[in-house]
N, C-alpha and C positions, 0 to 999 in steps of 0.2 A: 520589423516592428518590435519595440520594447514591450516589456510586460505591463508597465503602467499605462502606456498608450493603448495596448490591446484591450485591456479591461475597462478603460474609461467609459463610464455611462452604461456599462453592460449590466444586464440582469442575470444573476447566477443562481442556480439551484444546486445544492450539495445534498445528495441522497446518502444518508448515513453520516450526516454532518456533525453529530455529537461525539463521534469516535475521535481517536487521537489524530489521525491525518485529516479528517473532515473539519474538525474544529480548528486545526492549524491552518488549513487553507482559508477558512472563513476569516480568521483573524488577520491573515496576510492581505487578503483582498480588501478588507475594510480599512486598511491603512491608506489605500489609494482612493481613486475617484470612481469606484464602482457605484452603479446606480442603486442596486439592491442585492442582498444575499439572502436567499431563502434556505433555511436549514430544515431538512425533513428527516425525522427518525421516529422510531416507535417507542423510544425510552423517554417517558415524561419526566422522570427525575433528573436525567442528565441534561435535558433541555432546561429544566429549572435552574440547575447549577450554572449552565452556560449563560442563561439570562442574567443571573446575578453578576457574572464576570463582565458582561457587556452592557451593563446598565448605563443608559445615557446615549447609546449608539442608536441612531434613529433609522438607519437604512438596513436593518436586519429583521427578518421575519422568521418565526418558529412555527413549523407545521408538524403535527402528529400524523404519522402514517407509516405504512409498511410497504416495502418494495413489491411484496406479493400481491398487493391490491392494485390492479391495473387502473381502475377508475380513479383512485386517489392519486396515483402518479400522473395520470392525464391532467387532472385538475391542478396539481401542484406545478406542472410544467407550462401552464398557460402564460404566454407573453415572455417566456424565458429565452435568453440568448445562448448561455453556456451551461452545460450540465456536467458535474463531477459525480460519477456513480461509484460510491465507495462502500455502500451497504453490502454486507456479506456475512455468512457464517464462516468464521475464520479459524476456530480452534480445531486442530486435527482430531483429538479424541471425540469431541462433540459431533463432528461430521461423520466420523467413523461409526459411531453407535446410533446415529440418527440420519442415515444417508438420504432418505426421501425428503427430510426437512432441508437438508443442504441443497438438494436439487431445486426445491421450491423457491428458496431464497436466491441462490447463486446462479441458477440457470433460468428458471421461469421469471424470476425477478428482473434479470437482465433483459429478457425478451420484452417484458412490460415496459422497461425504460426505452428500448429501441422503438417500439410501436408508438409510445407517447411522444417521443422526440420527432418522429416522422410526421405524426398527425399535427403537431404544434409548430412544425417548420423551424425547429431549433437550429442554431448555427453550428454548434459543436457539442459532442458528447465524449467525455474522457472516462474510460473505465480504469480503475486501479486494480492491478492483478498481482500475482505472486510468483516467486521462484518455484513454487511447488507445482506449477503447471508443466514443468519440464520432466518428461518421463515419469508421470505421476504414479505414486505407489499408494496413494490414499484418496479418500472420497473428496476431501477439500481440493486437492490439486486437480482431480479429474473434473470437478464441477467448475472450477475457475478456468480450466482449459476450454471447456465448452463455452463459457461466458466470453472468453477471448475470441473464439471462432465466430460466435454470434455477432460480436461487435465488428469484427473485420468483414464478415460477409454482408452485414447490413449496408455497407457502402455500395453493394452491387445489386441489391433488390429494393432500394429505397425509392426507385422511380424518379420523379421530377423533384423530389425534396432536395433542398440544399444542404441538409445535415451532413456533417463530417463526423465519422465515428473512428476513434483511435483508442489504444490501450497503453497504459504505463505499467511496467513490470518491475517490482523490486522485492527485497527480502524483508528482514526483521527491522523494526524500529526500536532502537535501544531505549529501554525504560518505559515503553508504551504499556497501556493497559493490557494485561494478559501475557506480557513478556516475562522472561525468566528472572530478571534482576529483582523486581518487587517480590517475586515468590521466594527467591533465595534470602532476601532480607527478612521476610516474615518467618521463614524456617529457622534462621539463625537466632532471631530474637526469642521465638516461642519454644523451639525444640533443641537448640544448639546442634542442629544437624542439617546438612543439605543433601537432598536426593538428586542424583545426577543420572541421566540416561546412559551416556557414554562420554568419558572425558576427552576422547579423541575426535568427537564430533566437531565439524566446522560449519559456520553459518555466515551468510552475508548479513551485515548489520550496519545501519546508518542512523544518524540523528534525525529527530523529527523535522528540524529546520531544513536539513538537506532534502528529505523526502518531499516536503511541501514545496520548496523552491524549485526543485527539478520537475515535479508534477505540473506546477503552474507554467513553467517554461515549456514543457512538452506540449501543453495545450496551445500555446501561441504558435508553435511550429507545425502542429498537426495538419496534414493535407488530406488525410483519409485513408484508412486501411492499414496504417503502419502500427507497429508495436515499439514503444520506446523502452529500452532496457537501461535503467539507471546504474551507473558505475558505483559499486559499493565496496567498502573494505571488508575483509574476511576476518572473523575472530575464531579463536580456538576455545571450546567450551571449558577445557581444563584451566586455561588462563583466566577466564571470566569467573570461574568458581574461586580461584585463589584470591583474586582482587576483591570479590564480594566478601569473602571471609575476613580479609585484612581490613577493609574499610568499615564494615559493619561492627566488627569486634572493637575497633579503635573508637568509633563514634559512640557506641553504646556501652563502653567499658566492660566488654565480655572477654573472658580469657580465651585467647585464640586456640590454645592447645586443647580446650574442651569442646571445640566445634568439630563434629565428625562429618565424614563424607561417605554416603552410601550409594553405590552404583546399582541402578535398578534395571538397566537394559533398555533398548529402544521400545517405545510404545507401538501399538498397531499402526502401521502406515508410515512410520517415521523412517527417515534416511540418515545415514551417517554423515552425508554431505549434501549440499543443494546445488542446483544449476540454474543459471539465469538465461542461458541461451544454448540451443542445440548446435551440433556441427552443421546441419543443413541451414539453420538460420544464420549462423556465422559466415557462411560462404556468400550470402547476399547482403549482409548488414553493412552499413557504413558507420564510421566512428566519428562522433563529435567530442568536444572537450569533456563533457560530463556524462555522456550517454551514448549508447549504440541505437541505431534506428533500423528495425527489421521491416523490409517492405512487405506488402500484402502477399499472402501465399497464392492469391488468385491472379496476380499480374507480375510480381517481382519488380514492380516499378514504384518509385517514391513520388508522391504528389506534392509534398511540401517543398519549401525553399530552404535548403540546408547549406549554410556557408562554412567554408573551412573543413570540408569532409576529407577523410582519407579512407583507405581500404579497410574493410572489416576483417575481423579475425577469421582464420580458416580452421577454427576449432571451437569446441563448446566453451562456454563461460561458466566454470564450475568452481565452487569453494574449495574443492580438493586440489585444484591446479594453481590457485592463487596463493601468494605468500601472505600469511596472516599478519595482523598487527602484532608487534612485540608486546610483552606484558606492560612495558613502560608506556607505549603509545596508547594501549587500551585503557590503562589507568588514567592517563591524562584526559582521554576522551570522556570517560565516566565522570571525572572530577569537574571538567569544564562545563558539562551539561547538568551537574548537580543531580545525578541519577540516584545516588545512595544518600 
């Protein structure tokens, strides 16, 4: 079944819908024949901005609420078919210094979503997750790993509920709110200096449109209990810094030679590279054109209908092992998406 056909006349709730990925999914679905999109978030200002952008669109609703509030989530999910659960505390330092707050949002919040979905007999729930769940070294990764496990296990304790629970795992969204490129731009303009953790760092990074399209596609394929790992290009931080300096200095008439680079070392909980799939997951995963599909750890069986599959990788999927984009490829990607 195609994406347009799958979402036709469906009522969709996007929890955390004013964020980069959430708003992207809302805009994509509203181009089709979706019945209603409900956007729930706790940020009144971002909802106001999004309302202005979507002025005139009649089938979108804005709800103020927090994923920590179980009663609010229950009410927001009434008569809903599809849920995208995107709300999370995402910034590594914030989670590291406020670990219990991260637990409340990322873990307890996810359990609230699961309970509400079962009680309201929702058709599908899709959790967006992160590469930081693999061998986590920080609070963010650990809490999102727990969120993944809650989602996967929900398929086996939901009783007679029809709800299908699955997760989508990806890395960084290039140019998104909180990403390094806007920070680099601000530092260059205001201080003529960029602070870098480690220039040898590698990261998985994709465009917003890629993340949105593949998340929506994964929703149509989900059969229950699987984790979809989106294929992503790898970038080298040192190359990203060079391109940021070059583009910002050119655009704002700043002398390139006066822009300094200061290496500050890894922050608490940060890794030099990231992973999207473990060795054990890779042994059981199947590979599709744009993603890998990891079966539930409880059954090692896939419940969805996946066409054109081939054997999964028998190794982990790490940014350390992948060939990064060249500086030229990365530059074209940034220019095409008008990031700077």
